[in-house]
C-alpha angles and dihedrals in degrees: 000000000000131000091211110139095020123114095249139121129185142216119197119200109222106147100105127113097209096225095191090057087068091214134127090222122092112267094241092055093064112107130248117176087356096301131093116265089243090056089062091050091051092053090050091061096036109155096027112129122236109015115196123192119204110215133185123142111054088359096166094055093048089048093050092045093054100029112152093017098088145344119269137219126183127233098207096192124036096237100145143277095297090053090050091056088047087058090057094044097109092051096055098032090068089069106042091160091066122083110242121227114201120187140162116254095227101070104102096163095057109115125219089231089060092051089050089051091051090052091049091050092049094051092047094048096051087219124155087234138004122197132196115241137181136196130231131163087244117024091195113187096353123114113261123238111224117198132194126228093279092055095251118131114260099176146344114225121198113234093242090055098040125110121235091261092048091052089061089066109109097199114089138187114255096198097246120117144174114209138183102230104226097052089045093054090052092048093047089056090059097051118121132179094241100141143088092276096046089230138128104254118206086206090068088067088076094065091045091052091050092047089053088057093259123140121236120197133188132211113206111219113232097222111045090201089075088064096054112121127199122244105144136036088249089056090047091053090050093049092048093052091048091053092049091046090051091051094047091051090054092049094050090048087055095052106270113138111226111182098193115014091182092068099034126096125193118179129227097262100034118121120205119179126220114273095036119125123220110193123200118299095022113153118191117185142171116004096335116158123200119193129216117286096019118133120210127189162294099235103355133143123205124185122186089340133146118215119193130225114292094004120145125217104190134202123322102000132151118205125177131180094340140122123235116196129226115291094004122144126219126187157292098231096358129148118207111186133201122305094017122133125196114199130228114296091359121142131225107182139195120322093001120141124199121194119184089332135145116214111193128229111295094002119141137213100168107169147025102336140139114211114180129173089353135143111205120190130232115287095008119146121216112196129223116288097018117155130190106211095213101160125068095184093269109039142020117242131194132244120206121198115185131227115292095006119153118216113194123227122283093017122159114208111195109206142258085058139141124199113191130232113289094004122146128222116199119234117270093020126149108203127193100163132065118266117219125233112286095005130130115231124196119183107171140103116275114261116245121199122193110192116220093008095129092053094047090050092055096049115101117248122244093265091053095254127115 
């Protein structure tokens, strides 16, 4: 769901250090489902205009990571969520006609559809503010939502400031709000740090809005897991697993066979078509795309890789930034490195490494080879133990093997080198010169056979010594 075309702007709160993560990185840069926490928040408000990110700890890194995605303001001192929104005041005050969404940057499980529902509820209610809430048997350290007799919100009390009776309230504040701008600006002006933390709480805005005769509503999220924030590495792992599980359930519902969801990882931007099979231990990252009928695994990792229809990526393979053609077979134990392309129905076998190499349609490199900076023609056969010597200590050089060529086992091809269409290279050859089309090339030492040599070696010498 996108907010495009709606009269809405957004502020994302991303200034926190995340002390309990015990990491020098900004909290919002920690990864869940392979993407920074803040990336998930940005997607939840996709289409809002403008989007302002409030940064503080490790601000430069956050700004660099998300450059071009939003505008940034800095919260110079960590004085609470209300103070963070104050820091962005100039950015959203310029568009008072647009509803303002404010959300914490550490809510990776929050769905865009839920943010849209909050906005719809806010518009329908006519409230000065509408917040997202959730219910748990024990709301723990979360701020409690206190309602009046009509069901409207009268206050939000942080757990550290709550009374014993208030702590029994099961409804808690998620940290996602829809505000009308002008009432919010007036309420922000009345905030004071009169609390246990000595901070400016954004939640105190609720009571100020109510006191100014403004209505505050709340939308209870159906799935409380969407409201889970991240404060520790353990919580980060839980959130990431929940995100992956959600994605795998969507894929299975769409016709992707996933044999063991517990050991399978699919990243945020990965596309897997119906009819594909993901076997145990499959990890798909970045912008990987897997076509229908492809089979992956077990125990493979693909990063920014395109896999064609009906292709097979067998056991224990690593593929990065490469393209695998329809019906091709990779592995087991193969490494396909960036900028490599494997043609339709081609084969890359066990313990073969490709680096910036193009393997033509139907070509084969079945065993124990390193092929770097090479272009290998359709139907060519590369024997076991073949190496393209592409690096001379200073520069990389290309090897070109023509269509239908046959490279014998244990060949060393010293680049730059061209082997013509249909040419043969004898096993054990080291080649430094081009081979014409249809020729046979031998580049090895001449074999010498000495009959009876072993027997003579074992006979004692005249003096009895060996």
